[in-house]
C-alpha positions in Angstrom: 0.0 0.0 0.0 1.4 3.4 -1.0 1.4 6.4 1.2 0.8 10.0 0.2 4.3 10.4 -0.9 4.1 7.3 -3.1 6.3 5.1 -0.8 5.0 1.7 0.2 5.5 -0.1 3.5 8.0 -2.3 1.6 9.9 0.9 0.5 10.1 2.1 4.1 11.4 -1.3 5.4 14.0 -1.4 2.6 15.1 2.2 3.5 15.4 1.3 7.2 17.5 -1.8 6.4 19.7 0.3 4.0 20.3 3.0 6.7 21.3 0.5 9.3 23.5 -1.5 7.0 25.3 1.5 5.7 25.9 3.0 9.1 27.4 -0.3 10.4 29.4 -0.7 7.2 31.1 2.7 7.4 31.1 3.4 11.2 30.7 0.0 12.9 31.0 -1.8 15.1 28.2 0.0 16.8 25.6 -0.8 19.5 21.8 -0.7 19.0 21.8 2.3 21.3 24.2 4.2 19.0 22.4 3.2 15.8 19.3 5.1 16.8 20.7 8.6 16.7 23.0 7.7 13.8 20.2 6.6 11.6 17.3 8.7 12.9 15.2 5.6 13.5 13.3 4.8 16.7 14.6 2.1 19.1 11.7 -0.2 18.1 12.6 0.2 14.4 16.3 -0.5 15.2 15.4 -3.6 17.1 13.2 -4.9 14.3 15.7 -4.1 11.5 18.7 -5.6 13.4 16.8 -8.7 14.2 16.0 -9.1 10.4 19.6 -8.5 9.4 20.9 -10.9 12.0 18.4 -13.6 10.8 19.6 -13.0 7.2 23.2 -13.5 8.2 24.2 -9.9 7.2 24.9 -8.6 10.7 26.7 -10.3 13.5 27.8 -9.5 17.1 31.3 -8.1 17.5 31.9 -8.0 21.3 30.5 -5.6 23.8 31.3 -2.3 25.6 30.5 -1.0 29.0 27.5 1.3 29.4 26.9 4.0 32.0 26.0 1.9 35.0 23.9 -0.6 33.1 24.4 -3.9 31.3 27.2 -4.0 28.6 26.0 -3.1 25.2 26.5 -5.6 22.4 28.4 -4.3 19.4 27.2 -5.2 15.9 29.0 -5.3 12.6 28.4 -6.3 9.0 29.3 -10.0 8.5 32.2 -10.2 6.1 31.4 -13.6 4.7 27.7 -12.8 4.0 28.3 -11.8 0.4 31.0 -11.5 -2.2 31.7 -9.2 -5.1 34.1 -9.3 -8.1 35.8 -6.2 -9.4 37.3 -6.1 -12.9 39.6 -3.4 -14.3 39.8 -3.5 -18.1 42.9 -1.3 -18.2 45.3 -0.1 -20.9 48.0 -2.7 -20.1 46.1 -5.6 -18.4 42.8 -7.0 -17.3 42.8 -7.3 -13.5 40.1 -9.4 -11.7 39.7 -9.4 -7.9 37.4 -11.1 -5.5 36.2 -9.4 -2.3 34.1 -10.2 0.7 31.3 -7.9 1.8 33.8 -5.7 3.7 35.9 -5.3 0.5 38.7 -7.5 1.9 40.6 -9.0 -1.1 40.3 -12.8 -1.2 41.9 -13.6 -4.6 43.2 -11.8 -7.7 44.5 -12.5 -11.1 45.9 -10.4 -13.9 46.1 -11.0 -17.6 48.4 -8.7 -19.7 47.2 -7.2 -22.9 49.3 -7.8 -26.0 50.9 -4.5 -27.1 53.3 -3.4 -29.7 56.6 -1.9 -28.4 58.8 1.0 -29.5 60.8 0.7 -32.6 63.2 3.1 -34.2 60.7 4.6 -36.7 57.4 4.4 -34.8 56.0 5.0 -31.3 54.3 2.6 -29.0 50.8 2.0 -30.2 48.1 -0.3 -28.8 46.3 -2.8 -30.9 42.6 -2.4 -30.9 41.1 -4.2 -27.9 39.8 -7.5 -29.3 36.4 -7.9 -27.7 36.6 -11.7 -27.6 40.0 -11.6 -26.0 38.8 -9.2 -23.3 35.7 -11.2 -22.6 37.8 -14.3 -22.4 40.2 -12.7 -19.9 37.2 -11.7 -17.7 35.6 -15.1 -17.9 38.8 -16.9 -17.1 39.7 -14.5 -14.4 36.3 -14.8 -12.7 36.6 -18.6 -12.7 40.1 -18.5 -11.4 39.5 -16.2 -8.4 36.3 -18.2 -7.4 38.2 -21.4 -7.5 41.2 -20.0 -5.6 39.0 -18.7 -2.8 36.6 -21.7 -2.9 33.6 -19.4 -3.3 30.5 -20.7 -5.0 29.2 -18.5 -7.9 25.8 -18.3 -6.1 27.4 -16.4 -3.3 28.2 -13.4 -5.6 26.3 -10.2 -5.2 27.5 -9.2 -8.6 30.4 -8.4 -10.9 31.5 -4.8 -11.5 33.6 -3.9 -14.5 35.5 -0.7 -15.1 36.1 0.0 -18.8 37.5 2.7 -21.1 34.8 4.6 -22.8 31.2 5.7 -22.4 28.7 3.1 -21.0 25.1 3.2 -22.1 22.4 1.0 -20.6 19.8 -0.5 -22.8 16.8 -2.7 -21.8 17.6 -5.2 -24.5 21.4 -5.7 -24.2 22.2 -4.2 -20.8 25.5 -2.2 -20.6 26.8 -1.2 -24.0 30.3 0.3 -24.3 31.2 3.0 -26.7 35.0 3.0 -26.5 36.2 5.2 -29.4 39.8 5.2 -28.3 40.0 1.4 -28.2 38.0 0.6 -31.3 34.8 -0.4 -29.5 31.6 0.7 -31.3 28.5 -0.2 -29.3 30.0 -3.4 -27.8 27.2 -5.2 -25.8 29.6 -6.1 -23.1 27.0 -7.2 -20.5 25.2 -9.6 -22.8 28.5 -11.0 -24.1 29.6 -11.7 -20.5 26.3 -13.2 -19.6 26.4 -15.6 -22.5 30.1 -16.5 -21.9 30.7 -16.6 -18.1 29.3 -19.6 -16.3 27.5 -17.6 -13.6 23.9 -18.0 -12.4 21.3 -15.7 -13.8 20.8 -14.3 -10.3 24.3 -12.7 -10.5 24.1 -9.2 -12.0 26.7 -7.4 -14.0 27.5 -3.7 -13.5 29.7 -1.9 -16.1 30.9 1.7 -15.9 33.7 4.0 -17.0 36.9 3.3 -15.2 37.2 6.9 -14.1 33.9 6.6 -12.3 34.9 3.3 -10.5 38.1 5.0 -9.5 36.2 8.0 -8.2 33.7 5.7 -6.3 36.6 4.0 -4.5 38.4 7.2 -3.5 35.1 8.8 -2.3 34.1 5.7 -0.2 37.5 4.7 1.2 40.2 7.0 0.0 41.3 10.6 -0.1 37.9 11.8 -1.2 36.0 10.6 1.9 34.1 13.4 3.5 34.2 15.7 0.5 30.9 16.9 -0.9 32.3 18.1 -4.2 35.3 16.5 -5.8 36.9 15.5 -9.0 38.9 12.3 -9.3 41.2 12.0 -12.3 42.3 8.8 -13.9 45.7 9.3 -15.5 46.8 6.3 -17.4 47.5 5.8 -21.1 44.8 8.4 -21.5 43.0 10.7 -19.1 39.5 10.8 -17.7 37.7 12.1 -14.7 34.8 11.5 -12.3 32.8 14.4 -11.0 31.1 14.0 -7.6 28.7 16.7 -6.3 25.9 16.8 -3.8 23.5 16.3 -6.7 25.5 13.4 -8.2 26.8 11.8 -5.0 27.7 8.5 -6.6 29.7 10.3 -9.3 29.5 10.8 -13.0 32.3 10.1 -15.5 33.2 13.0 -17.8 35.2 12.7 -21.0 37.7 15.3 -19.8 40.5 13.8 -21.8 38.7 14.9 -25.0 38.4 18.5 -24.1 40.1 20.5 -26.8 43.2 22.3 -25.5 44.8 23.3 -28.8 43.0 24.1 -32.0 44.4 22.1 -34.9 46.8 20.4 -32.4 48.1 16.9 -32.2 45.8 14.1 -33.3 44.3 12.2 -30.4 43.8 8.5 -30.5 40.0 9.2 -30.6 40.7 10.8 -34.1 40.1 14.4 -33.2 42.7 17.2 -33.1 44.0 18.9 -30.0 42.5 16.8 -27.2 44.0 17.0 -23.7 44.7 13.3 -24.0 46.9 13.9 -27.0 49.2 15.9 -24.7 48.6 14.6 -21.1 48.1 10.9 -21.4 51.1 8.5 -20.8 50.9 7.3 -24.4 51.2 10.8 -25.8 53.8 11.7 -23.3 56.1 8.8 -24.5 55.4 9.6 -28.1 56.5 13.2 -27.7 59.6 12.1 -25.9 60.5 9.9 -28.8 59.6 12.6 -31.4 61.9 15.1 -29.6 64.9 12.7 -29.8 64.4 10.6 -26.6 65.2 6.9 -26.6 62.4 4.9 -25.0 63.4 1.2 -24.5 62.3 -0.9 -27.5 59.8 -3.8 -27.4 58.4 -2.9 -24.0 55.1 -1.7 -22.5 54.1 1.8 -21.5 54.6 1.3 -17.8 58.2 0.2 -18.3 58.8 2.9 -20.9 57.5 5.6 -18.5 59.7 4.3 -15.7 62.7 4.7 -18.1 61.6 8.2 -18.9 61.4 9.2 -15.3 64.8 7.6 -14.6 66.2 9.7 -17.5 64.7 12.9 -16.3 65.6 12.4 -12.7 68.7 10.2 -12.6 70.2 8.9 -9.4 73.7 10.0 -8.3 75.7 12.5 -10.3 74.4 11.7 -13.7 73.1 14.5 -15.9 69.3 14.5 -16.5 68.0 14.1 -20.0 66.9 17.6 -21.0 64.4 16.3 -23.5 62.7 14.1 -21.0 62.6 16.9 -18.5 61.2 19.3 -21.0 58.4 16.9 -22.1 57.5 16.2 -18.5 57.3 19.9 -17.7 55.1 20.5 -20.8 52.9 17.6 -19.8 52.5 19.1 -16.3 51.4 22.4 -17.9 48.8 20.7 -20.1 47.5 18.6 -17.2 47.4 21.7 -15.0 45.6 23.7 -17.6 43.1 20.9 -18.0 42.5 20.8 -14.2 42.0 24.6 -14.3 38.9 24.0 -16.5 37.5 21.5 -14.0 38.2 24.1 -11.2 36.4 26.9 -13.1 33.5 24.7 -14.2 32.8 22.8 -11.0 34.6 24.6 -8.1 35.5 21.3 -6.4 36.8 21.1 -2.8 39.3 18.4 -3.9 41.0 17.1 -7.0 42.5 13.6 -6.7 44.9 12.1 -9.2 45.0 8.3 -9.6 45.6 5.8 -12.3 48.9 3.9 -12.9 50.6 6.8 -14.7 49.5 9.4 -12.2 50.7 7.3 -9.3 54.0 6.5 -11.1 54.7 10.2 -11.7 53.7 10.8 -8.1 54.8 13.5 -5.8 57.7 14.6 -8.0 55.2 15.6 -10.7 52.5 17.0 -8.5 54.0 20.5 -7.5 54.3 21.5 -11.1 50.7 20.4 -11.9 49.4 22.3 -8.9 51.3 25.4 -9.9 49.9 25.4 -13.5 46.4 24.5 -12.4 46.1 27.4 -10.0 47.8 29.9 -12.4 45.3 29.1 -15.2 42.2 28.9 -13.0 40.1 31.8 -11.6 41.6 32.9 -8.3 38.6 32.4 -6.1 37.9 28.7 -6.8 41.7 28.0 -7.1 42.3 29.2 -3.6 39.7 26.8 -2.3 40.7 23.5 -3.9 43.3 21.0 -2.9 45.1 18.8 -5.5 46.6 15.5 -4.3 47.2 11.9 -5.2 44.6 9.3 -4.6 45.3 7.0 -1.6 44.1 3.6 -2.9 46.9 2.8 -5.3 46.7 0.7 -8.5 43.8 -1.4 -7.2 41.4 1.6 -6.9 39.6 0.8 -10.2 38.9 -2.8 -9.2 37.8 -1.8 -5.7 35.5 0.8 -7.3 34.1 -1.7 -9.7 33.3 -4.1 -6.8 31.5 -1.2 -5.1 29.0 -1.1 -7.9 27.2 -4.3 -7.0 27.8 -3.5 -3.3 26.0 -0.2 -3.6 23.1 -1.8 -5.4 22.9 -4.4 -2.6 22.7 -1.7 0.0 20.1 0.2 -2.0 18.0 -3.0 -2.0 18.2 -3.1 1.8 20.6 -6.0 1.8 18.5 -8.2 -0.5 19.9 -9.9 -3.5 18.9 -9.0 -7.0 16.2 -11.1 -8.5 16.5 -12.6 -12.0 14.7 -10.6 -14.6 11.4 -12.3 -15.5 9.8 -11.9 -18.9 6.5 -10.1 -18.8 5.0 -8.0 -16.0 3.4 -9.5 -12.9 -0.4 -9.1 -12.6 -1.5 -6.1 -10.5 -3.0 -8.4 -7.8 0.4 -10.1 -7.4 2.3 -6.8 -7.2 -0.1 -5.5 -4.5 0.3 -8.7 -2.4 4.1 -8.5 -2.7 4.0 -4.9 -1.5 2.0 -5.8 1.6 4.0 -8.9 2.4 6.4 -8.7 5.4 10.1 -8.3 4.4 
């Protein structure tokens, strides 16, 4: 039965379960006494909800604390083994698959490198187009491997989250469809391909999203963005992308920041357009420019190894002279990246900007002061004085952690109930009404 605001009794119960689960997840262990003020629920509602969650195996006791003159209060926490999620990072150099328990403790992982062409004397490092069948095969095999290693049955999964390069559109017929112009993917029905290839039950949902958003989700939940109401999380890898988090879009929205035009009729980007930020600030472009200016990247190697060599050339150990070409290219890259950040500062006025991704973390603190200097010099003074620019805290696993958060967030939104398989046809009205009135 729906109330005046359109919410049913079932909606209210689900909301109460969500509130208790999330508070225990982020701030637990907590007692029933503490949960009341923290969630705004009455003591009676707390008792009912906790009893349901304990009966469902989602919440368990975690010791006790002394109270003021009364009986010790029992502490409660989310039960780690009550659910599992898989996070997948379809990156520029590898596909990483990780299995987590409900508290996002890693239980197993595997990585599968992507075949890439290396540097040669007359051409830069270029990626081959991502072969869809190869990527789907890597994900399928990786899922099977981590489940076997941790001895977890597929039925225990709350879902599989996948972070991918490109724009993800959701369609009722094919689920998540990836438009990855920079990797040669044109409307790839990734979700339906995975569902037909991976040997998982129909009850296990798939969640695909842009890798920058999954990175942003992880940093906002557990990393350097926690507590911020307005932030931008930057993914700096072979290319660049960003996730915008505001009070209106608290779960974040990916923005194709790397394809902002920074130079009219400039370098050709891997998306095909001219003058994109990614043509100057991504690791792939950075290495290309070093080679074009006379640098000597190592031959037949991947981008991560080549970038390591470039940094060693620019900032040598001991008394060696730095490579002036490598230094100049890095300085120019810092300026382009800073100018790109200034646009984000002017447009969105964030409290924090966090830089992650394998290349961002590899360049690290040595690169950050120059990026900050250029960002604040190009931005308007008022928002520039109010933003902090730092590295993310979660390291190279942030995208997979964020991908695993996608099914976890959905699970919480359902009040800790698993997704039901999609049934063809709609239920009759009488059945829907009975379901809404049934106790949950």
